[in-house]
C-alpha positions in Angstrom: 67.5 53.4 -20.1 67.4 51.9 -16.6 71.2 51.2 -16.6 71.9 54.7 -18.0 69.8 56.2 -15.1 71.7 54.1 -12.6 75.0 55.3 -13.9 73.9 59.0 -13.8 72.7 58.5 -10.2 76.1 57.1 -9.3 77.9 60.0 -11.0 75.7 62.5 -9.2 76.6 60.8 -5.9 80.3 61.0 -6.8 80.0 64.8 -7.6 78.3 65.3 -4.2 81.2 63.6 -2.5 83.7 65.7 -4.3 81.7 68.9 -3.4 81.8 67.8 0.2 85.5 67.3 0.1 86.0 70.8 -1.4 83.8 72.3 1.3 86.1 70.8 3.8 89.2 72.2 2.0 90.2 68.7 0.7 91.1 67.9 -3.0 91.3 64.7 -4.9 94.2 63.8 -7.2 93.7 62.1 -10.6 94.6 58.8 -8.9 91.8 59.3 -6.4 93.9 60.0 -3.4 92.9 62.8 -1.0 95.4 65.5 -0.3 95.1 67.2 3.0 95.9 71.0 3.0 98.4 72.5 5.4 95.6 74.2 7.2 91.8 73.8 7.6 89.3 76.4 7.9 88.6 77.2 11.5 91.9 75.7 12.7 94.2 77.8 14.8 97.5 76.4 13.6 99.2 74.2 11.0 97.7 70.8 10.6 101.0 69.0 11.4 101.2 70.7 14.7 98.5 68.6 16.2 97.5 64.9 15.6 94.0 65.8 16.7 93.5 68.0 13.6 94.1 65.0 11.2 91.0 62.9 12.1 88.5 65.5 10.8 89.2 65.1 7.0 89.5 61.3 7.4 86.1 61.1 9.0 84.7 63.3 6.3 86.0 61.1 3.6 84.5 58.0 5.2 81.1 59.6 5.7 80.9 60.8 2.1 81.8 57.3 0.8 79.1 55.7 2.9 76.5 58.2 1.7 77.5 57.6 -1.9 77.3 53.8 -1.5 73.9 53.9 0.2 72.6 56.1 -2.6 73.8 53.7 -5.3 72.3 50.6 -3.6 69.0 52.4 -3.1 68.8 53.2 -6.7 69.5 49.6 -7.7 66.8 48.3 -5.3 64.2 50.8 -6.7 65.0 49.7 -10.3 64.6 46.0 -9.4 61.3 46.7 -7.7 60.1 48.6 -10.7 61.1 45.8 -13.1 59.2 43.1 -11.1 55.9 42.0 -12.7 53.1 43.7 -11.0 50.6 41.0 -12.0 52.4 38.5 -9.7 51.7 40.7 -6.6 48.3 40.8 -5.2 47.4 42.0 -1.7 49.3 42.0 1.5 50.8 38.8 2.8 52.4 37.8 6.1 53.5 40.9 8.1 52.6 43.2 5.3 54.9 41.7 2.8 53.5 41.3 -0.8 52.1 37.9 -1.7 52.8 36.2 -5.1 50.4 33.9 -6.9 50.9 31.4 -9.7 48.8 31.2 -12.9 45.1 31.8 -12.5 43.2 28.5 -12.2 40.8 27.5 -15.0 37.3 28.6 -14.2 35.3 25.7 -12.8 32.6 25.6 -15.5 35.3 25.6 -18.2 37.2 22.8 -16.4 33.9 20.8 -16.1 33.2 21.1 -19.8 36.8 20.2 -20.6 36.6 17.0 -18.5 33.3 16.0 -20.3 34.8 16.5 -23.7 37.9 14.5 -22.8 35.8 11.7 -21.4 33.9 11.5 -24.7 37.0 11.6 -26.8 38.8 9.0 -24.7 35.7 6.7 -24.8 35.7 7.0 -28.6 39.4 6.3 -28.8 39.1 3.2 -26.6 36.1 1.8 -28.6 37.8 2.5 -31.9 41.1 0.9 -30.7 39.1 -2.2 -29.5 37.5 -2.6 -32.9 40.8 -2.1 -34.7 42.4 -4.8 -32.5 39.6 -7.1 -33.7 40.3 -6.3 -37.4 44.0 -6.8 -36.8 43.4 -10.2 -35.1 41.4 -11.4 -38.1 44.3 -10.3 -40.3 47.4 -11.4 -38.3 46.1 -13.7 -35.6 45.4 -13.3 -31.9 49.0 -13.8 -30.6 50.2 -10.9 -32.8 47.8 -8.4 -31.2 48.3 -9.5 -27.6 50.2 -6.3 -26.6 47.6 -4.1 -28.2 44.8 -5.9 -26.5 46.6 -5.3 -23.2 46.9 -1.6 -24.0 43.1 -1.4 -24.6 42.4 -3.2 -21.3 44.6 -0.8 -19.4 42.9 2.2 -21.1 39.5 0.8 -20.3 40.4 0.6 -16.6 41.6 4.2 -16.5 38.4 5.3 -18.4 36.2 3.3 -16.0 37.9 5.1 -13.1 37.3 8.5 -14.8 33.6 7.7 -15.3 33.2 6.7 -11.7 34.5 10.1 -10.7 32.1 11.8 -13.2 29.2 9.9 -11.7 30.3 11.0 -8.2 30.4 14.6 -9.4 27.0 14.4 -11.0 25.4 12.8 -7.9 26.9 14.3 -4.8 27.3 18.0 -5.8 30.5 18.4 -3.7 32.0 21.8 -2.7 34.1 23.8 -5.2 37.5 22.6 -3.9 36.5 18.9 -4.0 34.8 19.4 -7.4 38.0 20.9 -8.9 40.1 18.0 -7.5 37.8 15.4 -8.9 37.8 17.1 -12.4 41.6 17.2 -12.3 41.6 13.4 -11.5 39.2 12.7 -14.4 41.6 14.5 -16.8 44.5 12.6 -15.3 42.9 9.2 -15.9 42.0 10.1 -19.5 45.5 11.3 -20.1 46.9 8.0 -18.8 44.5 6.0 -21.0 45.4 7.9 -24.1 49.2 7.7 -23.4 49.0 4.0 -23.1 47.2 3.7 -26.5 49.4 6.2 -28.2 52.5 4.3 -27.0 51.4 1.3 -29.2 49.9 3.2 -32.1 53.0 3.2 -34.4 53.6 -0.5 -33.8 50.0 -1.2 -34.5 50.2 0.7 -37.8 53.2 -1.4 -38.7 51.4 -4.6 -37.8 48.4 -3.8 -40.0 50.5 -2.6 -42.9 47.4 -2.7 -45.1 49.0 -1.6 -48.3 50.8 -4.9 -48.8 47.6 -6.9 -48.1 45.1 -4.8 -49.9 43.9 -7.4 -52.4 43.3 -10.0 -49.8 41.6 -7.6 -47.3 39.5 -6.2 -50.1 38.3 -9.7 -50.9 37.4 -10.4 -47.3 35.5 -7.1 -46.9 33.5 -7.8 -50.1 32.6 -11.2 -48.8 31.5 -9.6 -45.5 29.4 -7.1 -47.4 27.7 -9.8 -49.5 26.6 -11.7 -46.3 25.3 -8.7 -44.4 22.0 -8.1 -46.3 20.6 -11.5 -45.3 21.5 -10.9 -41.6 19.9 -7.5 -41.6 16.7 -8.8 -43.2 16.5 -11.7 -40.7 16.9 -9.3 -37.7 14.3 -7.0 -39.1 11.9 -10.0 -39.6 12.3 -11.0 -36.0 11.7 -7.5 -34.7 8.6 -6.6 -36.8 5.9 -8.5 -34.8 7.1 -7.5 -31.4 5.8 -4.0 -31.5 2.2 -5.1 -31.3 3.0 -7.4 -28.3 5.3 -5.2 -26.3 4.7 -1.6 -27.4 7.4 0.8 -28.4 9.4 1.3 -25.3 11.2 -2.0 -25.0 12.1 -1.8 -28.8 13.2 1.8 -28.7 17.0 1.0 -28.4 16.9 -1.0 -31.7 14.0 0.4 -33.6 16.1 2.2 -36.2 18.9 -0.4 -36.4 18.0 -2.3 -39.5 17.6 0.9 -41.6 20.9 2.3 -40.2 22.7 -1.0 -40.9 21.6 -0.8 -44.5 22.9 2.8 -44.8 26.2 1.7 -43.4 26.3 -1.2 -45.8 25.8 1.2 -48.7 28.5 3.4 -47.4 30.9 0.5 -47.2 30.1 -0.7 -50.7 31.0 2.7 -52.1 34.3 2.6 -50.3 35.0 -0.9 -51.6 34.3 0.3 -55.2 36.8 3.1 -54.7 39.3 0.7 -53.2 38.9 -1.7 -56.1 39.5 1.1 -58.6 42.7 2.1 -56.8 44.3 -1.4 -56.6 47.4 -1.6 -58.8 47.7 2.2 -59.2 47.6 3.6 -55.6 47.8 1.0 -52.9 47.9 3.7 -50.2 44.5 5.1 -51.3 43.1 1.6 -51.7 44.2 0.7 -48.2 42.5 3.8 -46.9 39.1 2.9 -48.5 39.4 -0.7 -47.3 39.9 0.5 -43.7 36.8 2.7 -44.0 34.8 -0.1 -45.4 35.9 -2.4 -42.6 34.7 0.0 -40.0 31.3 0.6 -41.6 30.8 -3.2 -42.1 31.7 -3.9 -38.5 29.2 -1.3 -37.3 26.4 -2.7 -39.6 27.0 -6.2 -38.3 26.8 -4.9 -34.7 23.4 -3.2 -35.5 22.1 -6.4 -37.0 23.3 -8.5 -34.1 21.9 -6.1 -31.5 18.4 -6.2 -33.2 18.3 -10.0 -33.3 19.5 -10.2 -29.7 16.9 -7.8 -28.4 14.1 -9.7 -30.1 15.5 -13.0 -28.6 15.8 -11.4 -25.1 12.2 -10.1 -25.1 11.0 -13.6 -26.1 13.0 -15.3 -23.4 11.8 -12.8 -20.8 8.2 -13.5 -21.8 8.9 -17.2 -21.3 10.4 -16.6 -17.8 7.3 -14.7 -16.8 5.1 -17.6 -17.5 1.6 -17.1 -16.2 2.6 -13.8 -14.7 2.4 -12.0 -18.0 0.2 -8.9 -17.7 -2.5 -8.4 -20.3 -2.0 -6.1 -23.3 1.3 -4.6 -24.5 3.9 -4.7 -21.8 7.7 -4.7 -21.3 8.7 -8.2 -20.2 12.3 -7.1 -19.2 10.9 -4.4 -17.0 8.6 -7.0 -15.4 11.7 -9.0 -14.5 13.9 -6.2 -13.1 13.2 -6.8 -9.4 12.6 -10.5 -9.3 14.8 -13.6 -9.4 15.6 -12.9 -13.1 16.8 -9.3 -12.4 20.3 -10.1 -13.6 19.0 -11.3 -16.9 17.0 -8.2 -17.4 19.9 -6.0 -16.4 22.3 -7.8 -18.8 19.9 -7.3 -21.7 19.5 -3.6 -21.1 23.2 -3.0 -20.7 24.0 -4.8 -24.0 21.3 -2.7 -25.7 22.7 0.5 -24.3 26.3 -0.5 -25.2 25.4 -1.3 -28.8 23.3 1.9 -29.2 26.1 4.1 -28.0 29.0 2.3 -29.8 27.3 2.4 -33.1 26.2 6.0 -32.8 29.1 7.4 -30.8 29.6 10.3 -33.2 26.4 11.9 -31.7 26.4 10.6 -28.1 27.4 12.9 -25.3 29.0 12.4 -21.9 25.9 11.8 -19.7 24.7 8.7 -21.6 28.2 7.2 -21.5 28.6 7.9 -17.8 25.4 6.0 -17.0 26.5 3.1 -19.2 29.8 2.9 -17.5 28.0 2.8 -14.1 25.7 0.0 -15.4 28.7 -2.0 -16.6 30.5 -2.1 -13.2 30.7 -5.6 -11.7 29.9 -4.3 -8.2 26.6 -2.7 -9.1 23.4 -4.6 -8.1 21.3 -5.9 -11.0 18.4 -3.5 -10.2 20.8 -0.5 -10.3 22.4 -1.8 -13.5 19.0 -2.0 -15.1 18.1 1.5 -14.1 21.4 3.0 -15.2 21.3 1.1 -18.5 17.8 2.4 -19.3 18.9 5.9 -18.4 21.8 5.6 -20.8 19.5 4.5 -23.6 17.1 7.4 -22.9 19.9 9.9 -22.9 21.5 8.4 -26.0 18.2 8.5 -27.9 17.7 12.2 -26.9 21.2 13.0 -28.2 20.3 11.3 -31.5 17.2 13.4 -32.0 19.6 16.4 -32.4 21.3 14.6 -35.3 18.2 13.3 -37.1 18.1 12.2 -39.8 21.5 10.5 -39.5 23.5 10.2 -42.7 25.7 7.1 -43.3 28.7 9.2 -42.4 27.2 10.0 -39.0 26.5 6.4 -38.0 29.0 4.5 -35.9 31.2 7.5 -35.3 31.9 8.0 -39.0 32.4 11.7 -38.5 35.7 13.6 -38.5 37.3 14.3 -35.1 36.4 15.2 -32.5 33.2 13.2 -33.2 34.4 10.2 -35.0 36.3 7.1 -35.5 36.7 6.5 -39.2 36.6 9.7 -41.2 34.0 11.2 -43.6 33.7 12.1 -47.2 34.9 15.6 -47.9 33.3 16.3 -51.2 31.3 15.0 -54.2 34.4 13.2 -55.6 34.4 10.8 -52.7 37.9 11.7 -51.5 38.3 10.5 -48.0 39.9 11.9 -44.9 42.3 9.7 -43.1 40.4 7.5 -40.6 41.1 7.6 -36.9 42.6 4.2 -35.9 44.2 2.6 -32.9 45.4 5.3 -30.4 44.2 8.2 -28.3 42.0 11.1 -29.5 43.4 13.0 -32.5 44.0 16.7 -31.8 
């Protein structure tokens, strides 16, 4: 329609030019040449009698041509202006010219939430990849997983940088421009971490190649499952008498660990039974259940070890205090946090926070992870590391209250993405979703 209007406008301009020629007594031949008549209106003699009479029609033709050309170009400019996107122009610019803007930036609250989600997802991916490298090392040997371990180390460094920026945002309350810049940098660090992991994911899957080794791996997992009940019971036995001596606060990070370890053990045994039934008929399905069992058994072992270590740390802290022990229930680690043994107290609290978050990461948010990342930094004084680790524990336990009671599938990140690492049952038949393994967050 615009092109047709453009042509009509040009035609009208041409007709006006022809009309002007006719008014001057000039005519146009089919070839477009202008024929000058023998006499012009108002002239007193023949045209050929005076050269001065010839310039009038020539000037008229030139004027009419210029008018027609200007009209055509104006119409083209107006059409182009009408076709320009109005949304790109907003307000006057320099010297009254319109100013054009790019895409509208993401609102700051939305960008903040996006950065927090990406931090959680990347943290889960790094933890899962680290665990899977451990499983692969047990299967193929440490030299075979060197490249993957390096990828995890790189991703950890990027993630640590992102968490430092998150802590800076939470603490300093910078202006809007600085805040947006820091959030963009957080997302950039997370992206770099995930890209490094994803670059090795296919090679890692080829290395593990569980289908060919299912019988052997199934046997190893079943042996692991057989040994775990004794380890869980021993840890629970060590923990039981400490509540009366120290009260509930120093035991809070590990209080539920033994029961949760047993729940994970039951979860793993069910997957091992499913894997055993699939061996010889569907190795792919068998490998899937073996991988899920591996993850659950690894988490259960971590919970048992964390419980035993916490009990041992509290006993050691009591011995370090010596005669300085206060009467009644007390927290021996808290009593050491500012003295010569502050580093020991901080190391114990950091380990407790790390195990709590790692084994329940399907329910833990960004704030607890940010505090843990701050406590794990090598340049943080012991007193600050202690404080940050205790804050991480408190925030993690608050997050867990939202998900109480925890099912076996919710422990250790055993939920489907975006919350988990290993997958979850999808129905009463026990069919399993594909577990998340080495690599960045699954989208």
